ZAMARGU-4260 file (C-alpha; in steps of 0.2 Angstrom, whole numbers, plus 5000, padded with zeros to 4 digits):
<rodrens>
0) 5229/5477/5785 | 5232/5494/5793 | 5226/5508/5786 | 5238/5521/5781 | 5237/5540/5785
5) 5234/5548/5766 | 5241/5565/5771 | 5260/5555/5777 | 5258/5544/5760 | 5257/5561/5750
10) 5272/5571/5759 | 5283/5553/5757 | 5276/5555/5737 | 5281/5574/5736 | 5297/5572/5743
15) 5301/5559/5734 | 5297/5568/5717 | 5309/5583/5724 | 5321/5571/5726 | 5321/5559/5712
20) 5313/5567/5698 | 5305/5553/5692 | 5306/5540/5710 | 5291/5532/5720 | 5286/5530/5737
25) 5279/5513/5745 | 5266/5509/5757 | 5268/5492/5766 | 5253/5480/5761 | 5257/5466/5776
30) 5250/5468/5793 | 5267/5471/5801 | 5273/5487/5793 | 5264/5501/5789 | 5277/5515/5788
35) 5279/5523/5772 | 5298/5531/5768 | 5308/5537/5753 | 5320/5522/5754 | 5305/5509/5752
40) 5310/5507/5732 | 5330/5512/5727 | 5330/5526/5718 | 5338/5530/5698 | 5341/5548/5690
45) 5339/5553/5675 | 5327/5548/5660 | 5330/5533/5649 | 5329/5539/5629 | 5329/5529/5616
50) 5345/5529/5607 | 5346/5537/5589 | 5363/5535/5580 | 5364/5541/5563 | 5358/5525/5553
55) 5374/5529/5540 | 5383/5521/5555 | 5376/5504/5553 | 5378/5492/5538 | 5361/5487/5531
60) 5353/5471/5533 | 5358/5457/5523 | 5341/5454/5517 | 5340/5472/5510 | 5356/5469/5502
65) 5348/5452/5493 | 5332/5464/5489 | 5340/5479/5478 | 5355/5468/5471 | 5343/5461/5459
70) 5324/5468/5456 | 5324/5454/5444 | 5323/5442/5459 | 5309/5453/5469 | 5299/5442/5477
75) 5284/5450/5470 | 5271/5439/5460 | 5255/5438/5453 | 5245/5433/5437 | 5243/5447/5422
80) 5229/5440/5411 | 5234/5422/5415 | 5251/5425/5414 | 5262/5421/5428 | 5276/5437/5432
85) 5287/5435/5447 | 5301/5449/5452 | 5303/5464/5441 | 5311/5452/5427 | 5305/5463/5410
90) 5300/5478/5418 | 5309/5495/5415 | 5312/5506/5429 | 5306/5523/5425 | 5309/5532/5441
95) 5319/5533/5456 | 5322/5542/5471 | 5329/5540/5490 | 5325/5553/5502 | 5331/5553/5522
100) 5317/5547/5533 | 5319/5545/5553 | 5335/5533/5557 | 5334/5526/5538 | 5330/5530/5520
105) 5317/5526/5508 | 5318/5521/5491 | 5305/5525/5479 | 5306/5517/5463 | 5291/5517/5450
110) 5295/5502/5435 | 5282/5495/5420 | 5280/5482/5407 | 5276/5485/5389 | 5263/5472/5391
115) 5253/5479/5407 | 5244/5496/5406 | 5247/5501/5424 | 5262/5508/5434 | 5271/5498/5448
120) 5278/5507/5462 | 5288/5499/5476 | 5294/5509/5492 | 5306/5500/5502 | 5313/5510/5521
125) 5328/5502/5529 | 5334/5504/5546 | 5352/5500/5549 | 5354/5502/5565 | 5341/5490/5571
130) 5344/5478/5554 | 5325/5481/5548 | 5318/5483/5532 | 5301/5487/5524 | 5294/5486/5511
135) 5274/5489/5501 | 5271/5488/5480 | 5256/5500/5472 | 5249/5495/5456 | 5239/5508/5449
140) 5232/5511/5433 | 5236/5526/5426 | 5230/5524/5407 | 5212/5528/5402 | 5208/5509/5398
145) 5206/5496/5410 | 5218/5484/5414 | 5219/5465/5412 | 5215/5453/5426 | 5226/5456/5440
150) 5225/5439/5450 | 5235/5428/5465 | 5246/5444/5470 | 5257/5439/5484 | 5276/5440/5491
155) 5285/5422/5490 | 5301/5424/5500 | 5315/5413/5502 | 5325/5412/5519 | 5340/5402/5520
160) 5347/5390/5532 | 5343/5372/5542 | 5334/5368/5557 | 5318/5380/5555 | 5306/5383/5565
165) 5293/5399/5571 | 5289/5407/5587 | 5275/5417/5591 | 5260/5420/5599 | 5242/5417/5593
170) 5230/5434/5590 | 5215/5439/5602 | 5200/5430/5604 | 5194/5413/5596 | 5197/5403/5611
175) 5219/5408/5610 | 5220/5422/5619 | 5237/5426/5613 | 5244/5409/5617 | 5264/5407/5616
180) 5267/5392/5602 | 5284/5385/5593 | 5283/5376/5578 | 5296/5365/5572 | 5294/5366/5552
185) 5311/5355/5549 | 5300/5341/5558 | 5280/5347/5552 | 5286/5355/5534 | 5272/5368/5536
190) 5262/5380/5543 | 5249/5393/5539 | 5238/5406/5546 | 5224/5412/5538 | 5213/5428/5543
195) 5195/5424/5535 | 5184/5441/5546 | 5193/5454/5537 | 5199/5459/5558 | 5217/5451/5554
200) 5221/5448/5571 | 5207/5439/5579 | 5215/5422/5582 | 5228/5425/5573 | 5244/5436/5573
205) 5254/5441/5557 | 5271/5442/5568 | 5283/5430/5567 | 5301/5426/5574 | 5307/5413/5560
210) 5324/5403/5564 | 5335/5399/5550 | 5354/5395/5549 | 5364/5403/5564 | 5351/5417/5567
215) 5333/5421/5562 | 5321/5435/5553 | 5308/5443/5562 | 5292/5445/5551 | 5278/5456/5551
220) 5263/5459/5540 | 5252/5473/5537 | 5236/5472/5531 | 5220/5476/5539 | 5210/5464/5531
225) 5210/5446/5528 | 5225/5439/5524 | 5237/5421/5523 | 5255/5418/5528 | 5259/5401/5523
230) 5278/5392/5527 | 5286/5380/5518 | 5302/5372/5524 | 5313/5362/5510 | 5325/5349/5518
235) 5335/5348/5502 | 5338/5365/5500 | 5336/5370/5518 | 5327/5386/5514 | 5310/5392/5521
240) 5298/5401/5508 | 5285/5411/5515 | 5270/5416/5502 | 5259/5429/5510 | 5248/5443/5502
245) 5227/5445/5503 | 5218/5430/5504 | 5208/5432/5486 | 5213/5447/5472 | 5206/5442/5455
250) 5205/5463/5448 | 5204/5472/5432 | 5208/5490/5439 | 5198/5504/5428 | 5206/5520/5425
255) 5214/5528/5440 | 5213/5513/5451 | 5224/5508/5462 | 5228/5489/5471 | 5242/5486/5484
260) 5251/5473/5493 | 5253/5470/5512 | 5266/5480/5520 | 5280/5469/5524 | 5293/5470/5539
265) 5310/5460/5541 | 5321/5464/5556 | 5337/5452/5555 | 5347/5445/5571 | 5362/5435/5572
270) 5366/5421/5584 | 5359/5428/5598 | 5347/5419/5615 | 5329/5421/5613 | 5329/5435/5625
275) 5341/5446/5614 | 5328/5441/5598 | 5314/5449/5610 | 5324/5466/5613 | 5329/5465/5594
280) 5311/5466/5590 | 5306/5478/5603 | 5320/5491/5596 | 5313/5489/5580 | 5296/5492/5587
285) 5299/5505/5596 | 5311/5516/5586 | 5302/5514/5568 | 5285/5508/5570 | 5279/5517/5583
290) 5272/5534/5578 | 5280/5550/5588 | 5270/5561/5595 | 5278/5580/5595 | 5293/5570/5588
295) 5293/5561/5604 | 5288/5543/5610 | 5272/5541/5615 | 5271/5546/5633 | 5267/5533/5647
300) 5252/5538/5654 | 5242/5533/5671 | 5223/5536/5669 | 5204/5534/5673 | 5189/5529/5662
305) 5170/5526/5660 | 5158/5521/5647 | 5150/5536/5638 | 5133/5529/5641 | 5126/5534/5656
310) 5135/5550/5658 | 5133/5567/5660 | 5146/5581/5657 | 5145/5585/5676 | 5148/5564/5680
315) 5165/5565/5669 | 5171/5581/5678 | 5165/5573/5696 | 5176/5557/5693 | 5192/5569/5691
320) 5189/5580/5701 | 5186/5565/5713 | 5205/5560/5711 | 5211/5577/5712 | 5203/5579/5728
325) 5215/5567/5734 | 5230/5574/5727 | 5230/5561/5712 | 5232/5568/5695 | 5226/5556/5680
330) 5238/5558/5664 | 5223/5553/5654 | 5204/5554/5653 | 5197/5539/5644 | 5178/5543/5637
335) 5172/5525/5630 | 5157/5521/5619 | 5138/5530/5620 | 5141/5548/5619 | 5131/5551/5601
340) 5113/5552/5597 | 5101/5541/5585 | 5094/5548/5570 | 5083/5559/5579 | 5094/5567/5592
345) 5088/5555/5603 | 5098/5545/5615 | 5103/5527/5610 | 5112/5512/5617 | 5131/5511/5615
350) 5129/5498/5599 | 5117/5509/5589 | 5130/5520/5581 | 5131/5530/5565 | 5127/5548/5566
355) 5143/5554/5574 | 5133/5566/5584 | 5136/5572/5602 | 5119/5567/5614 | 5115/5587/5619
360) 5103/5580/5631 | 5117/5575/5641 | 5133/5585/5635 | 5127/5602/5633 | 5143/5608/5629
365) 5148/5593/5618 | 5162/5588/5626 | 5170/5604/5628 | 5170/5609/5646 | 5177/5590/5648
370) 5190/5595/5634 | 5195/5614/5644 | 5195/5604/5661 | 5208/5592/5657 | 5219/5602/5645
375) 5219/5614/5661 | 5226/5600/5672 | 5237/5593/5660 | 5227/5578/5656 | 5224/5569/5639
380) 5207/5567/5634 | 5203/5551/5624 | 5185/5547/5615 | 5180/5532/5607 | 5174/5531/5591
385) 5165/5518/5579 | 5165/5527/5560 | 5163/5512/5552 | 5150/5506/5560 | 5130/5510/5556
390) 5117/5500/5567 | 5101/5513/5566 | 5087/5510/5557 | 5093/5513/5535 | 5080/5523/5528
395) 5079/5533/5543 | 5098/5535/5543 | 5099/5541/5523 | 5084/5553/5524 | 5093/5562/5542
400) 5111/5563/5538 | 5115/5577/5526 | 5127/5572/5511 | 5123/5555/5517 | 5123/5543/5502
405) 5115/5526/5504 | 5125/5517/5490 | 5140/5518/5503 | 5133/5508/5517 | 5137/5488/5514
410) 5126/5476/5523 | 5132/5465/5535 | 5128/5445/5539 | 5131/5433/5549 | 5146/5438/5565
415) 5137/5444/5580 | 5122/5457/5583 | 5132/5469/5581 | 5133/5468/5562 | 5122/5480/5554
420) 5131/5489/5540 | 5148/5492/5536 | 5151/5512/5528 | 5163/5509/5514 | 5178/5518/5517
425) 5184/5511/5500 | 5172/5528/5493 | 5181/5543/5495 | 5164/5554/5497 | 5160/5542/5511
430) 5178/5542/5517 | 5178/5562/5519 | 5160/5564/5525 | 5166/5552/5540 | 5181/5561/5544
435) 5171/5579/5544 | 5160/5573/5556 | 5175/5566/5569 | 5183/5584/5566 | 5169/5591/5571
440) 5169/5584/5586 | 5185/5583/5591 | 5188/5604/5586 | 5169/5606/5600 | 5175/5594/5613
445) 5195/5599/5612 | 5198/5580/5610 | 5218/5575/5609 | 5216/5557/5608 | 5205/5545/5596
450) 5201/5530/5600 | 5194/5519/5584 | 5182/5503/5587 | 5178/5492/5575 | 5163/5477/5584
455) 5158/5470/5567 | 5167/5455/5554 | 5166/5468/5535 | 5172/5453/5525 | 5154/5450/5520
460) 5150/5469/5516 | 5167/5469/5504 | 5161/5454/5496 | 5144/5462/5491 | 5151/5475/5486
465) 5156/5468/5467 | 5146/5450/5470 | 5144/5442/5454 | 5157/5450/5446 | 5173/5437/5442
470) 5183/5451/5438 | 5183/5461/5453 | 5184/5449/5468 | 5194/5456/5483 | 5193/5475/5474
475) 5181/5481/5486 | 5192/5473/5501 | 5209/5481/5495 | 5201/5498/5492 | 5193/5498/5507
480) 5208/5495/5515 | 5216/5509/5508 | 5202/5520/5512 | 5203/5514/5530 | 5223/5519/5532
485) 5219/5535/5524 | 5206/5542/5536 | 5219/5538/5551 | 5232/5548/5541 | 5220/5561/5537
490) 5215/5562/5557 | 5236/5564/5560 | 5239/5576/5548 | 5225/5587/5554 | 5230/5583/5571
495) 5248/5579/5574 | 5250/5578/5591 | 5233/5565/5593 | 5234/5550/5602 | 5229/5536/5594
500) 5220/5520/5599 | 5218/5505/5588 | 5202/5492/5594 | 5191/5480/5585 | 5182/5471/5599
505) 5198/5470/5608 | 5214/5465/5597 | 5205/5463/5581 | 5214/5475/5570 | 5233/5476/5576
510) 5243/5473/5561 | 5257/5483/5557 | 5251/5496/5546 | 5238/5499/5560 | 5253/5500/5572
515) 5261/5512/5560 | 5250/5526/5565 | 5240/5520/5584 | 5244/5509/5600 | 5234/5493/5604
520) 5228/5499/5619 | 5210/5487/5622 | 5220/5473/5618 | 5206/5461/5622 | 5187/5462/5627
525) 5189/5447/5635 | 5189/5456/5652 | 5175/5469/5648 | 5169/5452/5654 | 5179/5445/5667
530) 5185/5461/5676 | 5195/5451/5688 | 5202/5436/5676 | 5221/5440/5683 | 5226/5422/5679
535) 5221/5426/5660 | 5227/5444/5661 | 5245/5438/5669 | 5247/5425/5655 | 5242/5438/5640
540) 5254/5455/5647 | 5268/5442/5649 | 5266/5437/5630 | 5262/5453/5623 | 5275/5463/5633
545) 5287/5455/5618 | 5279/5460/5604 | 5267/5476/5606 | 5276/5489/5618 | 5263/5497/5622
550) 5247/5495/5628 | 5234/5497/5641 | 5230/5486/5659 | 5214/5492/5667 | 5210/5489/5684
555) 5190/5489/5690 | 5193/5491/5709 | 5207/5495/5717 | 5208/5481/5730 | 5225/5474/5732
560) 5242/5477/5725 | 5242/5460/5718 | 5229/5468/5706 | 5237/5484/5705 | 5253/5477/5701
565) 5247/5467/5688 | 5241/5482/5679 | 5256/5494/5677 | 5258/5497/5662 | 5262/5509/5648
570) 5245/5516/5651 | 5237/5511/5667 | 5219/5514/5671 | 5216/5514/5689 | 5199/5517/5692
575) 5185/5516/5704 | 5170/5506/5703 | 5158/5520/5701 | 5161/5540/5700 | 5156/5541/5718
580) 5163/5526/5728 | 5162/5532/5748 | 5172/5516/5753 | 5186/5518/5738 | 5202/5513/5746
585) 5212/5530/5743 | 5230/5526/5751 | 5230/5511/5740 | 5227/5520/5726 | 5238/5534/5729
590) 5250/5520/5733 | 5248/5513/5714 | 5251/5529/5707 | 5266/5532/5713 | 5273/5516/5711
595) 5267/5518/5693 | 5275/5533/5692 | 5292/5523/5697 | 5292/5512/5686 | 5284/5521/5670
600) 5301/5526/5664 | 5307/5508/5660 | 5293/5502/5648 | 5304/5506/5633 | 5318/5497/5639
605) 5322/5480/5637 | 5310/5466/5641 | 5312/5449/5647 | 5300/5435/5653 | 5306/5429/5669
610) 5294/5414/5670 | 5291/5403/5659 | 5275/5405/5649 | 5261/5392/5654 | 5243/5389/5656
615) 5244/5380/5669 | 5234/5384/5685 | 5251/5382/5697 | 5262/5394/5690 | 5271/5409/5695
620) 5271/5424/5682 | 5287/5437/5680 | 5293/5449/5668 | 5306/5462/5669 | 5312/5477/5661
625) 5330/5483/5662 | 5337/5498/5654 | 5357/5493/5650 | 5362/5510/5649 | 5358/5516/5664
630) 5360/5499/5673 | 5341/5500/5682 | 5324/5495/5681 | 5311/5484/5689 | 5302/5466/5689
635) 5286/5459/5696 | 5282/5443/5704 | 5264/5437/5704 | 5258/5421/5716 | 5242/5415/5711
640) 5226/5409/5721 | 5230/5394/5713 | 5251/5393/5715 | 5259/5380/5721 | 5270/5384/5736
645) 5274/5404/5743 | 5293/5403/5738 | 5300/5406/5721 | 5317/5405/5715 | 5318/5422/5704
650) 5334/5425/5691 | 5334/5442/5684 | 5342/5443/5667 | 5350/5456/5655 | 5362/5464/5671
655) 5379/5467/5670 | 5389/5449/5675 | 5403/5461/5684 | 5393/5475/5690 | 5383/5473/5708
660) 5367/5478/5709 | 5353/5482/5725 | 5338/5475/5720 | 5322/5480/5736 | 5305/5473/5737
665) 5291/5488/5738 | 5286/5478/5754 | 5300/5474/5765 | 5302/5457/5759 | 5319/5458/5754
670) 5332/5469/5751 | 5350/5459/5740 | 5364/5466/5736 | 5374/5455/5724 | 5382/5453/5706
675) 5373/5452/5691 | 5381/5437/5689 | 5374/5429/5705 | 5358/5438/5702 | 5355/5428/5684
680) 5364/5412/5690 | 5359/5409/5708 | 5343/5424/5710 | 5334/5427/5725 | 5324/5416/5734
685) 5307/5424/5736 | 5295/5420/5749 | 5275/5430/5751 | 5267/5429/5767 | 5247/5425/5756
690) 5242/5422/5739 | 5237/5429/5728 | 5253/5443/5730 | 5261/5454/5719 | 5279/5458/5721
695) 5288/5474/5714 | 5307/5474/5715 | 5317/5490/5709 | 5334/5486/5702 | 5350/5499/5705
700) 5367/5497/5703 | 5373/5497/5722 | 5382/5514/5724
</rodrens>
């Protein structure tokens, strides 16, 4: 490959930014072509905003109407001292309030039953524009005596319609690695998922697309603990029933205590194809799930990263300045595990968590100089925390950590060597202690991004808290879940503009409640030990974009556009293999940053899989983002080392059949002008010069 002059590349990039505002330049990566021009990728003007119509303009979804029409038929089920209750039949409505929320409304209803000394609070959100609604129930003992035993707390939800089937993906890890699946409920009758470790999205994934009748419903379960979902289809009634909830709950409530159900979400769609269904879900997720930062959707970033273990203030700053020196301004600095001390203030390995105190032998400024540098250069600084895990000597930890109580530590058993002790977030004092330590680091360092990891399975710790007390089963977990969410809410309340990442040994805790507060950046630990597994990355990325619009992809060494283009995501970490890599290909790195800038505006647009999801080694992988409001987008197509052949007929999706488009790739392989109908039916014959190869193409309306 011919080397490009960096000055030419940067000039082209600057010219392009001046012309189009959010465009790109391209550097040819084939041996025949080395010229960089502003014509390499078709440009588009403007910035795409997610539309925000008045929710009052849309009719609420049918499921929501049925829900509010008959409280007695509400799908809550539980036993109280052995007596089964279904819905709110026999309850008295004590109060009800409705308020407007972003894009919808929230109704809070308080119910009481004469035989139960607790109040039931039902919160229902409805988002008519997205045909979506959500609900959760809290049960609070506001009396001065213990309640009876509440058990088998669950939802039993019916969906009418023949031809029921499920579509979804599996969770992270466990050998399933976001594997795509379709399950025919009519033939198989039953489908069940169960999370048992306490990390809710390892192995299983509490997001489902249930087709039934002439349409369907997306279903999401928000429970950052142990949960179950059991689908049953009855051919006689043509109904599908979902039973779901916390796996085990058999507890009395002491005065002042509260238990809660999972948060349930439902998104309805009519008689549309799978691609349209996917984007119904994405519209809901983008508009109603993702937390707004300063009133806006989470920004799209390029960034750089490093473990904090082995790093110092000067090394982090050196890494940032290396990119700046080559005319590149990353948007985010990711500082991962290893910045804290042991009980005696000593430097420790990254797993030795607990103190939440900065190692001043390596960061004498307590990270403040890094926070200042990133702020001055318009960057976010994202710092790793693992506040729930203590892996130090227990006695010394309790002795040396002021204000910490030994009873807040729950011993973990089984699992990996990273188990240690669980900090009990179900105890308000423990949660407050952790919160203050976190805030001290954030305030001192000027951190603008909070990344919470969780490398322990908490189930054994929860079960140990009330061990032997049959009337407290599941209570520790329920209290912990509430405390975990309260910790995050407290952080957000104190730092409204903070960027939050949910991590648990990769994608282990990405349930709906967590996703209401954070984004799932590090969706799998697989690539920590398999940096170059692009076969797996293409499968995961293609599947995940259907369900999670925002996540991170990372390249550890920029050596080819095949690798960089596969890593384009809402957060793309485009790294050097070391702080001082004298062999870094800065031309290719600059090209990658420019290309990401060109495509970044489309990650919140409609998404389409252009190739069938498969685990076969000879496959191609392709996906597309398209903004129908602007009639433009981009697509990528990947030929792997094991792909059969060098040619593929690529058919685009989501275009206006009557419009005329220009589709031009970044490397000069093709420049096609055709109608949307032709591009979606006949397609484009793409031939790549070698394997592996990544094709990036921009789609714009022909002018």
